[in-house]
C-alpha positions in Angstrom: -3.0 -11.6 27.3 -0.2 -13.4 29.9 -0.1 -11.4 33.2 3.5 -10.9 32.9 3.2 -9.5 29.7 0.6 -7.3 30.4 2.3 -6.0 33.1 5.2 -5.0 31.1 3.5 -3.5 28.1 1.9 -1.3 30.8 4.8 -0.3 32.2 6.8 0.3 28.4 3.2 2.1 27.4 3.3 4.2 30.7 6.1 6.3 29.1 3.7 7.2 25.8 2.7 10.7 25.0 -0.6 11.1 25.4 -1.0 11.9 22.1 -0.1 8.1 21.3 -2.7 5.2 20.9 -2.3 2.5 23.7 -2.4 -1.1 22.3 -5.1 -1.2 25.3 -7.3 1.4 24.3 -8.1 -0.3 20.4 -11.4 -0.1 19.6 -11.2 -3.8 18.4 -12.0 -6.0 15.0 -15.1 -6.6 12.6 -14.6 -10.1 13.9 -13.5 -10.9 18.0 -10.4 -13.0 17.5 -9.3 -15.6 20.1 -6.9 -14.7 23.0 -3.4 -13.2 21.5 -1.3 -15.1 23.8 2.0 -12.8 24.5 1.0 -9.9 22.3 -0.7 -6.9 22.1 -3.6 -6.7 19.1 -1.3 -4.6 17.3 1.4 -6.5 17.1 -0.9 -9.5 16.1 -1.8 -7.1 13.4 1.7 -7.0 12.2 2.4 -10.7 12.3 -1.0 -11.1 10.3 0.1 -9.3 7.7 3.6 -10.3 7.2 2.4 -14.1 6.8 -0.6 -13.5 4.6 -0.5 -14.0 1.1 -1.3 -10.3 -0.7 2.1 -9.5 1.4 3.7 -12.3 0.1 2.7 -10.8 -3.5 4.3 -7.0 -2.8 7.6 -8.9 -3.3 7.2 -9.5 -7.5 4.8 -5.8 -7.5 6.7 -2.8 -8.5 6.7 0.5 -7.1 7.4 3.0 -10.2 8.9 0.6 -13.1 6.8 -2.8 -13.8 8.9 -5.7 -14.3 12.5 -4.0 -14.3 15.4 -6.7 -15.2 17.1 -4.8 -12.8 16.9 -7.2 -9.3 17.9 -3.7 -7.6 14.6 -1.7 -8.4 12.2 -1.1 -5.5 9.3 -3.6 -4.8 5.7 -2.9 -3.1 7.0 -5.3 -0.3 10.7 -2.8 0.0 8.8 -0.2 -0.7 6.3 -1.2 3.2 9.2 -2.0 4.9 11.2 1.3 4.1 7.4 3.0 5.2 7.7 0.9 8.3 11.1 1.9 9.1 10.4 5.4 9.0 7.4 5.5 10.9 8.7 3.5 13.8 11.9 5.8 14.1 9.7 8.7 14.2 7.4 7.5 16.6 10.2 6.1 18.9 11.4 9.9 19.1 8.2 11.3 19.7 6.7 8.5 22.5 4.1 7.0 20.0 2.8 3.3 19.7 5.6 2.2 17.2 3.4 -1.0 16.9 0.7 0.7 15.3 2.4 2.3 13.0 4.4 -0.8 12.0 1.1 -2.6 11.5 -0.2 0.1 9.3 2.8 0.5 7.2 3.1 -3.1 6.3 -0.1 -3.2 5.2 -0.8 0.4 3.7 0.1 -1.3 0.3 -1.9 -4.6 0.2 -4.3 -3.4 -2.6 -1.9 -2.3 -5.5 -2.4 -4.0 -8.5 0.8 -4.8 -11.0 2.5 -2.1 -13.3 2.9 0.4 -10.6 1.5 3.9 -10.3 0.4 3.4 -14.3 -1.5 -0.1 -13.4 -3.5 2.0 -11.2 -4.1 4.4 -13.2 -4.9 2.2 -15.9 -7.5 -0.1 -13.4 -9.4 3.1 -12.8 -9.5 4.0 -16.5 -11.6 0.8 -16.9 -13.5 1.3 -14.0 -14.4 4.6 -15.1 -15.5 2.8 -18.7 -16.9 0.0 -16.9 -19.5 2.3 -15.0 -17.5 1.2 -11.4 -16.4 2.9 -8.6 -13.2 4.8 -9.0 -10.4 2.6 -8.5 -7.5 4.0 -5.8 -5.4 1.4 -3.9 -6.3 2.7 -0.4 -9.3 1.6 -0.8 -8.5 -1.9 -2.2 -6.1 -2.2 0.1 -9.0 -2.5 2.6 -10.8 -4.8 0.5 -8.0 -7.2 1.1 -7.9 -6.4 4.7 -11.9 -7.2 5.0 -12.5 -9.9 2.5 -9.4 -11.8 1.2 -9.2 -15.3 2.3 -6.4 -17.6 1.4 -6.7 -21.1 0.6 -5.2 -22.3 3.8 -7.4 -20.2 6.5 -10.3 -19.2 4.5 -10.4 -16.2 6.7 -10.0 -12.1 6.3 -7.0 -10.5 7.5 -9.5 -8.8 10.4 -7.1 -6.4 11.1 -8.0 -3.9 14.3 -10.0 -0.8 13.4 -7.2 1.5 13.9 -5.1 0.1 11.3 -8.0 -0.4 8.7 -8.2 3.6 9.2 -4.7 4.2 9.1 -4.5 1.9 5.7 -7.3 3.8 3.6 -6.5 7.0 4.6 -2.9 6.9 4.2 -2.8 8.7 0.9 0.7 10.0 0.4 0.8 12.1 -2.8 -0.5 15.0 -1.4 1.5 18.2 -0.6 0.3 18.5 2.9 2.3 20.4 5.4 0.7 19.3 8.6 -1.4 16.5 9.2 -3.8 16.2 12.3 -6.1 13.0 13.6 -9.4 13.5 11.9 -12.4 12.5 14.9 -14.6 9.6 13.4 -16.3 6.8 13.7 -13.5 4.7 13.0 -15.9 1.2 13.1 -18.0 2.3 10.3 -14.8 3.3 7.7 -15.3 1.8 4.7 -13.2 1.4 1.2 -15.2 4.1 -0.4 -14.0 6.6 2.0 -10.3 6.5 0.8 -8.9 9.9 0.2 -11.9 11.4 2.0 -10.5 11.6 5.8 -6.8 12.3 7.4 -6.3 8.8 9.7 -7.7 9.2 13.1 -4.4 7.9 15.2 -1.3 10.1 15.4 0.5 7.2 13.9 -1.5 6.8 11.3 -0.6 10.5 10.7 3.0 9.5 10.5 2.9 6.8 8.4 1.1 9.2 6.0 4.1 11.2 6.3 6.6 8.6 6.3 5.0 7.1 2.8 5.9 10.5 1.2 9.5 10.3 2.5 9.9 6.9 1.6 9.3 7.3 -1.9 10.9 10.4 -2.9 14.7 9.6 -2.4 14.4 6.1 -3.7 12.3 6.6 -6.5 15.4 9.0 -7.3 17.7 5.9 -6.9 15.4 4.1 -9.1 15.5 6.4 -11.7 19.1 6.9 -12.1 19.4 2.8 -12.2 16.6 2.5 -14.8 18.6 6.1 -17.1 15.7 7.8 -16.7 17.9 10.5 -14.7 21.4 11.5 -16.1 24.0 11.7 -12.6 24.7 15.2 -13.4 21.1 16.5 -12.8 21.2 15.4 -8.8 23.1 18.5 -8.7 19.3 19.9 -8.4 19.1 17.7 -5.4 21.8 19.4 -3.8 20.7 23.0 -4.3 17.9 22.0 -2.7 19.9 21.4 0.7 17.7 17.8 1.7 21.1 15.9 0.4 22.4 13.8 -2.6 21.2 10.8 -2.1 18.1 8.7 -0.7 20.0 8.6 3.0 20.7 11.5 3.3 16.8 13.0 2.2 15.2 10.3 4.6 17.3 11.4 7.2 16.8 15.3 6.8 13.1 14.7 6.5 12.6 12.6 9.8 14.7 14.9 11.5 12.8 18.0 10.7 9.8 16.2 11.1 10.6 15.3 14.6 11.6 18.7 15.6 8.7 20.5 14.4 6.3 17.7 15.8 7.1 17.1 19.5 4.6 17.5 22.4 1.9 18.6 19.7 -0.9 16.4 18.5 -0.2 16.8 14.7 2.9 15.5 12.4 4.5 19.0 10.1 7.2 19.7 8.3 9.0 23.3 8.8 7.9 25.9 6.7 11.1 25.7 5.1 11.5 21.9 4.0 7.8 21.5 3.2 8.8 23.9 0.3 11.6 21.8 -0.3 9.8 18.4 -0.3 7.0 19.7 -2.8 10.1 21.0 -5.2 11.5 17.2 -4.5 7.8 16.1 -5.7 7.5 18.4 -8.7 11.2 17.2 -9.8 10.2 13.5 -9.6 6.4 13.7 -11.1 8.4 16.1 -14.3 11.5 14.0 -14.7 10.3 10.2 -13.4 6.3 9.6 -13.5 5.6 11.7 -16.5 8.7 10.8 -18.2 8.0 9.6 -21.8 9.6 6.5 -21.7 7.5 5.6 -18.6 4.3 6.9 -20.3 4.8 5.1 -23.8 4.1 1.7 -21.2 0.8 3.2 -20.8 -0.8 1.7 -23.6 0.8 -1.6 -23.6 -0.4 -1.9 -19.5 -3.6 -0.9 -20.8 -4.0 -3.7 -23.4 -2.9 -6.4 -21.4 -5.8 -5.2 -18.4 -8.4 -4.3 -20.8 -8.0 -8.2 -22.5 -7.8 -9.9 -18.6 -10.8 -8.2 -17.4 -12.8 -9.2 -20.5 -11.8 -12.7 -20.5 -12.4 -13.3 -16.6 -15.1 -11.6 -17.0 -16.6 -14.1 -19.5 -15.4 -16.5 -17.0 -17.3 -15.2 -14.0 -20.7 -15.2 -15.5 -20.4 -19.1 -16.5 -22.4 -21.2 -14.4 -20.5 -24.3 -15.1 -17.0 -24.6 -16.6 -17.8 -26.7 -20.0 -14.1 -27.6 -20.5 -10.9 -26.6 -19.1 -8.8 -23.5 -20.5 -5.4 -23.9 -18.7 -3.4 -22.9 -15.7 -4.9 -19.8 -15.5 -8.5 -20.2 -15.7 -8.3 -22.7 -12.9 -6.6 -20.2 -10.9 -9.3 -17.9 -11.0 -12.0 -20.9 -10.3 -10.0 -21.4 -7.6 -9.9 -18.2 -6.3 -13.3 -17.1 -6.3 -14.3 -20.6 -4.5 -11.8 -19.3 -1.7 -13.0 -16.1 -1.9 -16.8 -17.6 -0.9 -18.3 -14.5 -2.7 -21.9 -13.8 -2.2 -24.3 -14.0 -5.2 -25.4 -10.0 -4.5 -21.3 -8.9 -5.4 -20.7 -7.8 -8.6 -19.0 -9.9 -10.9 -17.3 -6.7 -12.2 -15.6 -6.3 -9.0 -15.1 -9.7 -8.5 -12.6 -9.7 -11.4 -11.2 -6.7 -10.0 -10.1 -8.1 -6.9 -8.3 -11.0 -8.9 -6.6 -9.0 -11.0 -5.8 -6.5 -8.9 -3.5 -9.2 -6.7 -1.9 -9.9 -9.7 2.3 -9.5 -9.5 3.4 -8.1 -12.6 4.8 -11.2 -13.9 1.7 -13.4 -13.3 0.0 -10.6 -15.1 2.3 -10.3 -17.6 2.6 -14.5 -18.2 -1.5 -14.9 -17.7 -1.7 -12.5 -20.7 0.9 -13.8 -22.8 -0.5 -17.3 -22.6 -3.9 -16.3 -23.1 -3.7 -14.3 -26.5 -0.5 -15.1 -28.1 -0.5 -16.8 -31.3 0.6 -19.7 -31.1 1.2 -22.3 -33.4 -1.1 -24.9 -34.3 1.7 -27.2 -36.5 
């Protein structure tokens, strides 16, 4: 790093909390990179993610309502940027490392499959039927970080250990009122550890809370646009006291976290707000995530995933291509070539990686092209 910039970062970070993670105190990466120039290692992580193909594809993966007609429904990319914005805001006020929080935020959903939460649920059901390890998007995000190679670089993202740790343990669907950093050997963290621990840094804990803050109010807005929630039902939110729109909810939750986490090695809500958040979450589950309109799509998603999995597993088992079978066949062959999987990797895992990386519209068009009945004359 340039000496002048090094001095600037040292001076800037000298004001950070004792609980913050210094940019100069990183445990490093699985594979050492060349000098970062005028960037800290965490700044470098942010930029590596933003320029990656997996992050670009988040633009066409939806948060809850898959493949919507309405262009204003939240996408995974938008959600990731929301989490980053909330995390940075909290970290600034708590004097934590904003860049580390931003890096974890933009990377945290890289492994999310198409079709939102239902897509993750269905893909896990396929894993169970095929006797594969449990599928979670947190574990898959770490697989993307460690193994995904695009055609241009043929090298994985190779993010710092602190970011890897924050990503695989970012699970934001629990009901925790307080999260504390968990000491562990972050160099030994693996995808299968997902959901078993808390992040090792306070910045990672911030992201875990910010993930929850980002989706609660925004999913409500999307549900209104999708016609899942009638306008008069929003009075329920006014009764809770956190606000009647996403902006108010986010602002109030951030203020409460900052007030209750100052000068502490933990991130927490007050007792009162924690109860409000639980009510909000329960309401969203009942009226949005478990809404019959959304659940009715599960059988359709399962059909799409099952057929795609079966088809590409068959392709992966072919030692040589006997004939060209179309665009999607070629894309999968290119994917296997780019990824350079060793022979020891289970073919089912290869197919999982390919399907989980699809966007909503790519998965739909792939299914329609491969399996729709076409006229022969």
